[in-house]
Residue, then its C-alpha position, 0 to 999 in steps of 0.5 A: x452445854x454443847x449437847x444442845x447442838x447435837x446433830x449440827x454440821x459444825x460446832x465452834x466452841x473456844x478452849x475454855x468451853x470445850x474443856x468445861x464440857x469435857x470436865x477437865x481442868x482449865x488449860x488442860x488442852x495445852x497438852x496436845x494428847x489431852x486435846x486430841x483425846x477429849x476433842x474426839x470424844x466431844x465430837x462423838x458425844x455431840x454427834x456433829x460432823x466437825x468440831x472446831x476448837x478455837x485456842x486463842x494464840x495457839x490457833x484452832x484445832x479441827x476435828x472431823x471424821x474419826x481419827x482426823x484432826x488438824x491444827x490451824x496456826x495463828x496468822x498475823 
């Protein structure tokens, strides 16, 4: 439950943890529209400054101030 981190500066769940906290099906965040929509809602719900969802082979997605997000690719 990511709500235990309310007010933290940065929260870094992995994709399955973030999906579970949003109440969506596993791998739902493979859809970029769902990822952006639910990531922004999760950021707001836990009242944190930044949310970094680690997504395994898909890299990471960082959410910040309202409307700001960016994908960080995997570097091998």
